[in-house]
Steps between C-alpha positions, in 0.01 A plus 500: 500500500811285541770541760862404444763490769871576455753224559868444431617204294754315714553171312387294203318171555722205402208275407265736315685727252228769483480538879702706745504551877386849592539664841181684598526672840742236629300203369630306200245375251513324168401732213464438128731742311394404148340843439822693576769260370533404136750218552737341754771764453255779576371302799850475649549875456183574701647386833496804727230681301173612652181383332129549552332171595133424439346156570834320469624677187762772466312745279770765455841608619551818699765750397794533732613857550846588620471754772 
């Protein structure tokens, strides 16, 4: 069984195009977003989104509900 943790994408990495900085419980970590972003335009649109992170990869985005 695998466990993923939720984190919020806060910035894109300037050096590695397929990597973003994700805030997980107040700690920022570098995460590969290649599985959830098709290209650079999609990557830029992901800032602020919540993703599930497993072993350094964002495996899926979480839906944001207006409440």
